[in-house]
C-alpha positions, 0 to 999 in steps of 0.5 A, spaced: 478 461 511 479 468 513 477 474 509 483 478 506 483 485 507 482 490 502 488 494 499 489 501 499 489 501 491 482 497 492 479 502 497 481 508 493 479 505 486 472 503 489 471 510 492 473 514 486 468 509 482 462 511 487 463 518 487 464 519 479 459 514 477 454 518 482 455 524 479 455 522 472 448 518 473 445 524 477 447 529 471 445 524 465 439 522 468 436 528 471 433 524 477 431 529 483 426 525 486 427 521 493 427 514 489 431 516 483 436 519 487 436 512 492 436 508 485 442 512 483 446 511 489 445 504 490 447 503 483 454 507 484 455 503 490 454 496 486 459 499 481 464 501 486 464 494 490 465 491 483 471 496 481 474 494 488 473 487 487 476 486 480 482 490 482 488 485 482 490 483 489 498 484 491 501 478 489 504 474 495 512 474 496 515 468 494 518 463 500 525 463 500 528 456 498 532 452 504 538 448 503 537 440 503 538 437 510 545 434 509 548 440 506 547 446 510 551 452 508 556 455 513 556 463 513 563 466 512 566 469 518 565 477 518 572 480 520 571 488 522 577 492 523 576 499 527 582 504 525 585 508 530 581 515 532 583 521 528 586 526 533 584 533 531 588 539 534 585 543 539 583 550 537 582 555 543 578 561 543 581 568 543 580 572 549 575 578 547 
């Protein structure tokens, strides 16, 4: 089974979650060492992934119902009428 592609809303929500949660965790924890910043980054990525996955997917469009085999509906004929072209008087430029 093919894996579905993420929607634009999922990408936007996940990205915003990663950025905002990273800033919030760095400000609240005061982490300044390498391992501390790495742990904050990994946690933010996990939160972003969770937010993107939990966002509801777009619902598939319903399939139109076809009529039964013996009862095919004939489309009504289309009649198009084209009117006569409208003639406008010719306007000549005055000589200058």
